[in-house]
N, C-alpha and C positions, 0 to 999 in steps of 0.2 A: 503492499501499501502507500503512495504515494504523500508528500506531503507539500505545500505551497514551498514552505522553505529549505526541502532534501527531500530527497531518494530515500525511502526504505533499504535498508539495509540487505544484502545477500547474505548469503548461508559463510562466506569468508570472510566478510566483514563482520557479523556476529562473532565466529571461533574467535577471531582476532581480537574484539573486545574483551569475549571471555577471558583470553591470554591474557589481555595487558590488566585486567583486574584482580586476576589471581597473582598475578607480580606483585602489583603494588600493594595489596592486601599482606603479603608474604614480607615486603619490605616494612612496612609501615611494622608488623608484629616483628621485626627482626633487632629494630630502632627501638620499640617497646620494648625489648627482653633486653639489651643493652644498655638500657637506662635505667632499670630497673636492677639489674647486675652490679651496675654500679653502684646505684645506691643502698644496696644490700651490703655490700662489701665496704663501703664507708660506715656502716652502722647507722645510713638515715633514715630507715625503716621501724626500727627497735621501736617499741611499746614505751621506751621512756621518753623517748624526746617526741612522743604525741601525747603520752597522757595528760599532761595539764591543760590542752583544749578540750578534755574530755570525761576527765574525771573531776576536775575542778573548777571553779570559778571563776580562782585568784585572776589568772592571765588575763580572760575577760574582763572585769573588771578594773585590772590597774593597768595593761597599758593598753589592750584594742579599744576597749570602750570608750575612753580617753581620748586617743586617736580619732575615731571614727564622729567624734563631737566636734572637734578641731574642725576635721574636712568637712563637714556637713555643714559647720558655720561659716569656713573661708568660702564653699560654693554658691550657698544660699546668699550672702552678702554680695558677691558678687554678680548674681544672676539677677537679682530685685535689680541693682544698679543697673548693670550692662545692658541690660534688655530694652528697658525704655530709654536710655540714650542711644541705643543703636538704634532703633524703632525711628529718634528723635534724627541723628544722621542719615539713617538711611531717607528718609522721607525729604530733609533738606537736600541731596544731593540728586531732588528731583524736581527741587524747584525751578520755577521757570526767569526769576532770579539768580542773576552770575552770580552775586555780592557773596548770596548766601549757598547755591550751588560748590562754588568753588573752594570758600573753604573749607566748607565741609569734607571737599575729595580729598583736601591736603592732609586732613588730619585722619580720616580714612587708611589712606595710602599708606600714612605716615606710622603711625602704631601697630598698623598690620603688617610693616615691615622688620621691625623690632620683636627678636622673639621676646617671649612672655618671660622668662627668665631671666634674662636682661632687665625687662622692666622692673622687675620684683627686686632686682637685687640695687637697682638706682632707686625707686621710691623706700627700701630699707634705709640705707645710705641719707634719704632726705629728711625721713623722718627724725632718726639718730641725731643729724645735725642742727634740726631746727625746731626740730618738738622736744619736751619732757616724757612722752611716753615711757610707760615702762615696757621693761624687754617682751612679755607674753602679749602686751597689745602693741608694740610695736609689728613684729614679728607678723603677726594678724591686719594687719593695715597692709605690711607689703605687701602680703602674697594677695588680697582682696585688691590693692591699686593696682597690680601688675595684669592681675586676670581683668579687672574690667576694661584696662584701656587697649587692651589687646582682642578680648570677645567684645566689645562693643564693637571696635573696628568689623570684624570678621559677622557679627550678628546685622550691622549697618548694610552689610553688602546680600546678604539673605533678604531682609526686607524689601529692600532695594529690586533686589530682581523676584522677590513675590510681586509685589506688583505691577513691574511691566511682565510678568506671565500674562493678567488678563487682558483680556479684548480691548479692544477700542471703543468697540459699542459702547461700555460701560462708562468710561467716560462722557463720550456724547449724548448718550441720553440722559446721566445725569445734566448734563450743561442744558438740555433740552427741555426740563420740567424748572431750572431756572435755579441750580443748587451752585452754589460757589464753589472753589477750588478749594478750600477749609471744607466743607459739607460734604463734598463730595469723595474726599480722601477718609474721613473718619468713617459715614455711613456707610458708602458703597464698595469702594476699592479696599480698603484695609478689612473687612469683616469677612471680603472673599479669598484674600489674600493669605490671612492667616491660616487658614486649612491649609494651605498647600507648602505654605512656611512651617510647617510645627515639625514635621521629621529631620529639618536641617535645624530646625532652634534645638531638636531634645539631642539631635547630632552633637550640638555647642554644646549642650547643656553636660554628657558626658566628658564629652575633653574637659568641660571645666574641671569635673569633679575628676578627674584624673593629674590634673594640672595641678592640683594643691602639693600632688608629692614632690614637684620641682622646690617648693619650698621648707620642706622637709630634709630634701638632699643634700641642699645648698644654704639657706637660711637659719636650720635648724629648727623650725616651725612645727612643733610637737602633732603635727597629722595623723594619720591612718600608717601609712608606710613608715613614717620615721619610731616607730611605737617599734619596728622589727630589730631594729639592735639592742637596745636595753630588755628587751622581752630573751631574746638569745642568749645574751649574756647571764639571765637571771638561773634559765631554768638550763644550763650547761652546751652551750654552745647546737643548737639543734637550731641551725638556720635555713635549711630547706624546710623542715616544720613550720617554722616561721612566714615563712615568705609564701608558704602554701595557704595558711589559712589566710593572712592578709590578702591573699589574691581570689580564694572564695570570696568574701566580705565583700570586693570589687564586685566582681562576678554577681553577687545579687545584689549588690546598691544599684550596679548600671540595669541588670534585666528588670529591678523596679522600676525605673524609670523610666527605659523604651516601654514597659507592657502598660504602664498608666499613659505616656502618651500614643500609643496604638486605640486603646480603648477609647481617650478625649478626642482621639480624629475619626474615629467611627462615630462619636456619639457629635460630632459639628456635624459631619456629612449629614446624619441622618436628619438632624434639625436644620440644614440647607433646603430639605426636603418640602418644608412647609414655606407655605407664602407668609405665614404671618400673619394677617389678614382676621378679623373680627365680623363676626356677624352681627349686626344691629337693624333696629327697627327703623324705619324712613319715616317720613312728616306724614305719610298718608298709610302708616301703619304697615306697607309692604316691609318685606324683607332685604336688605342692601349691605352689601360689602363693607366696611369701613378700616382703613388702613394705610400703611406706607403702600405707592402705586408701584407695580411691578414694572421695570427697566426693561424694554423691548431692546434687544443687544441686536437684531438683525438690521430697523429702521431708525432705533435713536428715541423712540415715541414711548411714551409715560403710558403705561396703560393702567 
């Protein structure tokens, strides 16, 4: 049976694919066995190294949970600041006014080109020189500042691209019913672009969560990944076990974020199927539809 995209495989192609699959499975099994033997010979799989994470809560309460809280705190503050800031600069780059569009583009391109780690280091040095913050607060501010400056510029491009993907007829129809530019952006373009932008925004949120580890690696910010070093030293050099548990925590956190985003996207798409109209009673007692006009994209008329 043939398809539009490719022809159906013949007997030789099927046998060849089965052979390739078997070779790949054998190679993967060999690599896994090699990793297992190496860890076993180094006694990294001994129960004594994994016991603190399964037989007691001290490791979670003393090391993992405080680091997890700091990771969530830094990511949360960075997101709630970077998201509106990115939306502002993204909309500004679409402005018809050159004095708004050009400076916004310069700011976005400048901070998007600088590594986030360098932004954290500069922010930490600036806070150290010109403020009297205590060390823990200074490190948190430095990490959040670096994340905000970099991710706001990335989110600005996401917002701009999401708005530009909408059909031109949406803007034309809004103009046809007398909407101003600001009203068109707030009530017509942005609500529709949110659904298209949501997967990219969530991907950037995952990046924010993972980039908090840069602050722990360089600035000694006590986030989740930074808890591995004191935890490993406290429990007898079980570095592999500590890194594995922390990686599982990161996986669970990011999976929860992406799952929530998928649910939110489905919910938004279902909500957009409704016209939002309200049925009321007219002056003569007959039923009539009351609500915002529906924009006809094809001919730019308000229906």
